ZAZADREN-624199 format. One record per residue (C-alpha): x, y, z; residue number from 1. Coordinates in steps of 0.001 Angstrom, whole numbers, plus 500000, padded with zeros to 6 digits. Example, Ala and Ser with C-alpha at 12.3 -4.5 7.8 and 13.67 -1.06 7.14 Angstrom:
// residues 2
REC|512300|495500|507800|1
REC|513670|498940|507140|2
//
This chain:
// residues 241
REC|806229|252557|215374|1
REC|809041|253884|213191|2
REC|807864|257436|212522|3
REC|809958|260404|213671|4
REC|808331|263027|215905|5
REC|806012|265107|213682|6
REC|803639|268023|214188|7
REC|801319|269474|211561|8
REC|800057|272831|212833|9
REC|797425|274632|210761|10
REC|795095|277572|210418|11
REC|791857|275980|209225|12
REC|789915|277662|206460|13
REC|786231|278402|206792|14
REC|784039|275785|205147|15
REC|782465|277212|201979|16
REC|778652|277522|202046|17
REC|776968|274336|200919|18
REC|779946|272087|201711|19
REC|778681|268625|202669|20
REC|779226|268021|206399|21
REC|781091|264785|205691|22
REC|783674|266403|203370|23
REC|787095|266434|205000|24
REC|789492|269338|204658|25
REC|792605|269050|202518|26
REC|794683|269857|205606|27
REC|793237|266952|207588|28
REC|793788|264682|204587|29
REC|797416|265815|204469|30
REC|797843|265157|208186|31
REC|796516|261620|207713|32
REC|798978|261055|204879|33
REC|801877|261955|207198|34
REC|801182|258825|209268|35
REC|802340|256644|206372|36
REC|799938|253817|207213|37
REC|797184|252335|205078|38
REC|794405|252968|207611|39
REC|795307|255548|210223|40
REC|793855|255624|213705|41
REC|792797|259260|214120|42
REC|791838|260628|217523|43
REC|790032|263969|217692|44
REC|790746|265914|220898|45
REC|788076|268534|221437|46
REC|788993|270136|224771|47
REC|789290|273615|223256|48
REC|785570|273755|222475|49
REC|784502|272072|225709|50
REC|783844|268642|224158|51
REC|780562|269830|222675|52
REC|778738|266690|221473|53
REC|777563|268289|218222|54
REC|781114|269329|217399|55
REC|782422|265851|218146|56
REC|779737|264311|215926|57
REC|780667|266630|213050|58
REC|784310|265554|213293|59
REC|783399|261878|213255|60
REC|781216|262495|210192|61
REC|784171|263556|208029|62
REC|785809|260152|208478|63
REC|782677|258010|208732|64
REC|783184|256275|205377|65
REC|786921|256788|204999|66
REC|789058|253989|203612|67
REC|792295|255486|204922|68
REC|791292|256368|208482|69
REC|789172|255359|211436|70
REC|788040|257978|213937|71
REC|787845|258098|217698|72
REC|787848|260966|220162|73
REC|789086|261910|223593|74
REC|786710|263940|225731|75
REC|787677|265254|229166|76
REC|784309|266748|230194|77
REC|782898|265830|232640|78
REC|785541|263090|232943|79
REC|787675|261200|230406|80
REC|785631|258985|228102|81
REC|788339|256289|228099|82
REC|789712|254493|231157|83
REC|793432|254688|230314|84
REC|794097|257971|228498|85
REC|797818|257349|228095|86
REC|797474|253923|226478|87
REC|794608|255124|224316|88
REC|796570|258046|222888|89
REC|799784|256077|222439|90
REC|797775|253660|220301|91
REC|796849|256355|217762|92
REC|798555|257275|214484|93
REC|797303|260873|214458|94
REC|796023|263081|217280|95
REC|794095|266018|215810|96
REC|793283|268878|218199|97
REC|790359|271176|217501|98
REC|790212|274943|217655|99
REC|788562|276961|220394|100
REC|790083|278353|223578|101
REC|793796|277575|223809|102
REC|793867|278986|227356|103
REC|791178|276583|228541|104
REC|792796|273716|226620|105
REC|796142|274225|228364|106
REC|794580|274477|231819|107
REC|792483|271323|231436|108
REC|795282|269327|229808|109
REC|797662|270167|232644|110
REC|795067|269204|235243|111
REC|794809|265783|233565|112
REC|798586|265520|232925|113
REC|797805|265437|229226|114
REC|800750|267762|228572|115
REC|803100|264954|229670|116
REC|801181|262304|227746|117
REC|801174|264357|224550|118
REC|804952|264757|224723|119
REC|805312|261007|225171|120
REC|803073|260406|222152|121
REC|805080|262870|220047|122
REC|808380|261263|220993|123
REC|806903|257823|220242|124
REC|805988|258832|216684|125
REC|802286|259599|216979|126
REC|801664|262502|214573|127
REC|800328|265521|216464|128
REC|798348|268258|214774|129
REC|795358|270504|214736|130
REC|794040|273909|213903|131
REC|794023|277314|215608|132
REC|794188|276454|219344|133
REC|795269|273014|218148|134
REC|798186|274685|216379|135
REC|799317|277210|218987|136
REC|799366|274630|221790|137
REC|802455|272786|220485|138
REC|804530|275988|220320|139
REC|805864|278334|223020|140
REC|802857|280572|222520|141
REC|801024|282947|220242|142
REC|798076|285317|220346|143
REC|794572|284380|221388|144
REC|791044|285688|221739|145
REC|790381|283209|224571|146
REC|789768|286005|227082|147
REC|787765|288393|224894|148
REC|787469|289629|221331|149
REC|790593|291659|222066|150
REC|793762|289706|221317|151
REC|796179|288782|224097|152
REC|799518|286975|224167|153
REC|799723|283427|225470|154
REC|803286|282573|226465|155
REC|802943|279305|228394|156
REC|801911|276765|225759|157
REC|803468|273290|225695|158
REC|806693|274364|224003|159
REC|807391|271128|222145|160
REC|808373|273491|219325|161
REC|810657|276374|220411|162
REC|808830|278987|218346|163
REC|805848|281279|218563|164
REC|802874|280590|216320|165
REC|800465|283000|214651|166
REC|797194|281575|213331|167
REC|794521|283131|211106|168
REC|797278|285513|210066|169
REC|795233|286988|207224|170
REC|792073|287544|209292|171
REC|790337|290744|208252|172
REC|788351|291236|211469|173
REC|791302|291158|213906|174
REC|794780|292743|213763|175
REC|796521|289390|214193|176
REC|799387|290015|211773|177
REC|800259|293416|213256|178
REC|800059|292264|216874|179
REC|802015|289065|216289|180
REC|804870|291024|214700|181
REC|804802|293564|217548|182
REC|804997|290859|220235|183
REC|807932|289214|218479|184
REC|809634|292588|218023|185
REC|809404|293456|221717|186
REC|810417|289989|222936|187
REC|807091|288999|224474|188
REC|807094|286059|222051|189
REC|810103|284335|220502|190
REC|810616|284287|216757|191
REC|808311|281863|215020|192
REC|805949|281046|212199|193
REC|802512|282228|211143|194
REC|799885|280793|208800|195
REC|797114|282250|206700|196
REC|793812|280374|206765|197
REC|794014|277097|204885|198
REC|797752|276734|205486|199
REC|799811|274341|207613|200
REC|803321|273908|208989|201
REC|804934|270456|208949|202
REC|807635|269938|211554|203
REC|809857|266888|211887|204
REC|811391|266963|215322|205
REC|811655|270692|215956|206
REC|812605|271578|212383|207
REC|810115|273117|209973|208
REC|810413|271024|206816|209
REC|807537|272396|204750|210
REC|804624|274805|204620|211
REC|801583|273714|202594|212
REC|798324|275380|201639|213
REC|794977|274475|200178|214
REC|794054|278087|199392|215
REC|795255|280000|196327|216
REC|797416|282928|197406|217
REC|797636|281872|201066|218
REC|801049|281439|202631|219
REC|803043|280839|205789|220
REC|805627|283249|207190|221
REC|808830|283334|209209|222
REC|808480|286090|211786|223
REC|811520|287493|213601|224
REC|812195|290930|215101|225
REC|811867|293281|212139|226
REC|811363|290374|209716|227
REC|808172|289041|208106|228
REC|809203|286626|205347|229
REC|806812|284577|203167|230
REC|807789|280909|202920|231
REC|806133|280065|199611|232
REC|803784|277341|200834|233
REC|803322|274372|198503|234
REC|799800|273952|197127|235
REC|798331|270573|198098|236
REC|794791|270639|196749|237
REC|792544|272229|194163|238
REC|789702|272575|196659|239
REC|789450|273325|200345|240
REC|787070|270441|200968|241
//
């Protein structure tokens, strides 16, 4: 495998009403394109929502008839669904991590030594990515509603990327933007990057090389103490799905 280490960390957009369940998001399509292969092996990792079977089935549906990808998944509840987790994940082109509880994800991954395996996959050139919890996990930390509807800092994520990460930055029902800036200002979180819904961050190694969006007007941001700078995300699609 000749790919460099890559991570594509996103804030997924809500599916518009009436969207067919088998329609993939533009962000997932972009992640698949980063593998650079004709037919990518895509593994969905669904720990953050407790490996709910209905959720897993919905993820498989979006790639059921795809010409450019074939889907599999890793479940850890009640035990791993594959015998050799390490070999299985190292054999993928893209590992796509779902949203949900980032706190639960980190605890379960560490219990299964998946934190070590994911780093090995990243260094071997397997593209890592995902949305919400599946975005924060690769960074030093971010903010989460894993404990309650109130937002709390999480500061012990995997740290493959030496930055903090704010997701759903433009959410209207939670003060994510304000709190993320405050936590960076006071040093609880290191400087980092945030994404509006429908927007993703593409890292090669630990360098951010591009921000992309599928939503008109949405953007990504560099957040430092006293600084909140739009990055001018490149538009990648005319539709979300």
